[in-house]
N, C-alpha and C positions, 0 to 999 in steps of 0.2 A: 078150379077154385076161383071165386069171385068175391072181391072185397070192395065195398063202397069207400070212397075217400071224400068225406064231407058230403056236400050236395052237388059237387061239380062234375066228378067223374068217378069211375070205378076201375079197379085193376082186376083183370082176369088172367089166370095162368093155365095154359092148356097143355096137356100131355100128348096131344096128337095134332101135328100140323094140318091134318086133313079137316080138323074142326074149324079152321080159319076160313074167312071169306076171301077167296083168291083175288077177286076184283078189288076189294078194299085194300088188301095187303099190297098188291102190285101198284095201285094208285098212290099209296104212300111212298113206295120205293121210287116211283117216277119223279117225285119232287125233291129227292135227296141230293146233296152236293156231289156224291160219287156213287151212283147206282151201278151195279154189275148184274149180269144175268144169274149169277150164283145166289143172289138174294131174292130171286123171283120165287113166288109160291110154288111153281111147278118143280123147281129144282130142289127146294127144301123138302117138299112133300115126297118127291121121288126117293130121296135119301132114306126117309122113314118107311114108306110103303114098300120099298124094295128089300127091306131087311138090312140095309147098309149101315144106317145110323139109328140104332134102336137100343132099348135098355139091355137086351141080352148081349149086345156088343159093347156095353159100357157107355152108351149115349142115351140118356133118358130125357126126352124133350120136356122143357118147361117154358114154352113160348109165352112171353108176358105181353099183355095188350092193355092199353089205356083207352077207355071208351066213355064218351059223354053222350048227351042227347042226340048229337049230330052223327054219331057213329065212331068208328075207329080213328083215333087221333095220334096214337103212337104205339109202336110194337118193336120187339126184338126177339131174334131166335136164341134161346138159351137152352143149355143142357146141364143136367146133373152128370158129372163125369166120374167114373170109377177108376180112371187111369189118365195118362197124358199122351196116349197115342193119337196120331192123326191131327195134331194141332200145329206143329212147326214153330211154336214159340216154347222153348224148352224150360220146364220147371222141375225136372226130375230131382235136381239137387235140393230144391226147397222141400219136396215131398220126403226125401231121405232125411233131411234135418228134422222134420216133424217126427218121423218114425223113430229116429235115434233118441228123441226126447219123450217118447212114449205117447205121442199125440197122433191123431188121425188127420191126415191131409185130405184124404178122399172120403166121401164124395165132395167135390168142389163144384162151384157154379161157373159155367163157361158160356160166354157169348161169342159165337163163331159160326162159320160155315164149315161143317165137318169135312176134313180131308182136303181143304181148299185154301191154301195160303195166298189169297188174292186180296190186296188192299182195297178198301171201299167202305161205303156207309154200312154200319151195323145197327144203328139206332134209327129206326124209321119214325120220323116225327113230323107233324104238320108244320111246326115252326120252332124257333129256338126255345120258347117257353115250354112247349111239350117235350123237347129234348131234355130239359132240366128235370121235368117230372119223371121222365123215363129213367134217367140216371138214378134218381132217388128210389124208384120202384125196383130197379135191379139190386141195389144195395140192400133195400129192405127185405127183399125175397131171400137173399143169402143170410141176412142177419136173423130173421125170424126162424129160419130153418136150422140155425146153429152151425152153419157150414164154416169150414176153416177159412175159405177165401172165395173170391169172385174175380174173374178175368174176362176181359173183352179184347179180342185179337184183331189185328189188321184194320185199325180204325181209320176214319178220315180225320182231317185236321180239326174240324169243328167239334167232333165227338171227343177227341183227345183233350181239347181245351175244357170241355164240359166236365169230363171225369176229373181232371186236375183241379178244377174249382171245388169239387166235392171231396177233395183230399185223397183221391186215388193216386197211386204211383204210376208213372209212365215208363215204359221200356221201349227201346228202339233197336231195330235190326236193319239189315241191308239186303235188298234184292237187286236184280240186274234187269233193266228194261231198255229196249230200243225205242227211241222217239224220233219221229220224222224231222223234228226241228233241231236235232242234235248237230246237224251239219247242213250243207247246201242241199236243196231238194234233189232227190234222185228219182229218175223216171223208171229205172229198172235196177236189177241186182248188180249189173255191171257198173252203173252209176254209183251205187252204194259202195262197191269195192273201191272205186276210184277215189272215194273220200278217205280211205284208210291209209295208214302208214304202210310203206312198201313191205316191211317185214311181215306185218299182219295180213296184208293182201295176198302175199305169196303163200303164206301158210294156209289160208282158206282155199286158194286155188289148188294147192297140192292135195288138200283133203278131199275136195270135190272130184279131182282127177282120179284119186284112188277108188272112189265109189263108182265112177263111170267106167274105169278100166276093169272093175269086177263084174261088169255087165248089168249094173243096176239102173233101171229107169223108174220114174215116178209117175203115178197118176194122181190127180187131185179130185176129190169128191166133196161137194158142198150140199149141205142141207138134206133135202129129200132124196138126193142122188146117192146118199149113203144107204144102200139097201141092207136087208137082213144078213145075207152072206158076208158083206163087208163088216158089219157089226160083229158077227160071229168070229171072223178072222181077227179083228182088232182085239176082242176080248181074250182070245187065245194068246195074242202077243202080250197083252196087259198082264195076264196071269203068269206068263213065262218070266216077265221082268221081276215080279215079286219072288218067284221060285228061285231065280238066280241069286237073289239076296237073302235066301232062306227065310222068307217072310210070307205072310198071308195077305192076299188082296183085300183092300177095304171095300171095294164096290162090287156088287153082284151083277150078273148078266142082266137081271131084270131092271137094274137102275139104268143101264144104257138103253134097254128097250123103251123105258119110259121117256128117256131123253129123245129118242127117235120119234116118239109119238107126240110129245108135248112141246119140245123145244128144238125141233130139227133145224130151224133156221139159225141156231146159235153154234153150229158145229161144222168144222172142215176137217176132213181126213186125208192125210198124205200116205199113199201106199207105195212101198218100194217093191219092185217086181224084177225078177230075173229074166232078162231079155232072151237069154239062151234057152230058157225052159218055158217057152210060149207064154211069157208073162206071169209065171207063177209068183204069187205074193210071198215075200219073205220078211217084211216088216211093215209097221204102220205107226204113225203118230197122229194124235187127236188134238186139235186146237179149238178152243172155244172162242167165239167172236161176238161182238156187239156191233151190228151193222150201223146202228144209229150213232153210237159214240165212237165208231171207227177204232176200236181197240180189240186186240187179240191176245189170248193167253195160251201159252204152251201148257198142256195138261198131262197127257199120258203117252207112253210109247212102249214098244216091245218088238222083238225080232225072233224068228224061228231058227236063225243061225247067225253066227258072227260074221260080219263083213267089216273090215277096217274102215273107220271114220263114218260108218253108216249112221250112227247116233247123231253126229253133228249135222249131217245132211238132212235127216228126217226131222230133227227137233229144232233146228235153227235156220239152216239155209233155205230149205223149201218154204217154211212159214214166212220168213223174212221176205223172200222173193214174192210170195203171194200178197203179203201186206203192202209192199211197195207198188205192185201192179194194180192193186185194188184201192189205192188211196187211203190206206189205214194210217193212223197217226201214232200208234203205240203198240208194241209187242212186249208182253211181260213173260219172262222166261221161267218163272216159278221161284221156289225157295232156294236160297243159297246159290253157290256155284260161281266162284271167282273166275273160272275158266270162260264164262260167258262174255267177259270183257273183251277178250281177244277176238270175239265174233260180233262185236259192235253193240253189245248191251252194256249200258253204263249204270253205275251204282245209284240207288234211290233208297232213302230212309223209309222204314216202316215203323208203325207205332202200335203199342198195345197198352191197356190200362189194367191195374191190379189193385185189389183190396184184400188185406189180410186182417182177420178178426183179432188175433193175438198181437198186442202192442209190441211185445218183445221181438217176435219174428218180423213184424212190420218194420221196426227200426233196423234190424239186421238186413232185411231185403232192400230197404231204402239205401243203406250204405253200399250194398253190392251193386245196385242199379246205378248209383252215382259213379262208381268206379268203372262199371261196364260202359256207361254212357260216354265217359271220357275216352275210353278205348275205341268205341264206335266212331266218335268224331275223328280221332286220329287215323283210324283205318280208312274212313271215307276220304279224308284229305289225301292220304297216300294213294288210294285207288285213282282219284281224279288226276293225280300227277302222271298216271300211266294210261291216259286217254289213248285209245287205239286210233283215233281219227287224226289226220295230219293237220298241221297248221297251214294256213293259206301260204302258198308259195313253196311248200315242201313237197318233194317228189314221193 
């Protein structure tokens, strides 16, 4: 769909990310305040082309693009959603309230990276003026289609402010991130542990000892060194994790094949091996990285058999040690997980923006978000009082 807006620019809505100009999209991403690899065209296109985020799975792409005579000036990945799975900002109660009042909540319009609760820029805009135009275009798209609501998740600060100026409601959550400047610089994992309170340090050492005593060793594979057999093993582990939770994996094997082909430099895999069984792999964790921004994200993991504390080693301690050794500045542990604090990841607020067509429901949700926001503020204050890092002079 293409719609002219006056004589200055036009709005195009595309139902296939493959129809976008990859170079133009990625060039816009590069000038955003908080770019991540997950907003690259290669990543978003792989989700669609691999059958992972497609209409049949409840994700119908509606990528909105603002174009003038000079080319693409603003864009955002949007989806018509038939459910709320794979989002990590939970609105099931809102949908249930609509249903109980005889109204349809779905389909809704969602601005997000499917299955990827990573904060960062969601509105790719040449400058603040184009960002304002893009906010208006997103709301107009939902309004014209008669949708119940529109939501844009895990925004950066500038985007949150722009949506709020246009009357959208903001919602905040909490994630847990390690940041290199949280304490004194550490040159290795031992230095990182030395910064922690004695009780936390001993707990981590005990957990790591249990893994070592089980005969588990790790190999680390970066970028192109992650070969096809490793990807096959990892995907087996990934599917086993979902099976253990009686769920269905979101991502197909083809998605990871596309990542190996188009974004190999953005992945590191940690493989747990049984030293007594000639190095047989028993678990794997996959971490995404941004070598330029020096940021890493814990993404997926799985194991073929249970080993006590192996999850902590594969998903936190191995990635943290790698980040410290390679001069990375931040490691994001993913959605939720207060247990991550004891392992050196501290609370960070996240933001999303929400627009509801029905004024009655909008008022009710606004009241809910105000109360929830006060609870989040108190929760973050409480968490910060439980900082796992020691004060100077504390053993």
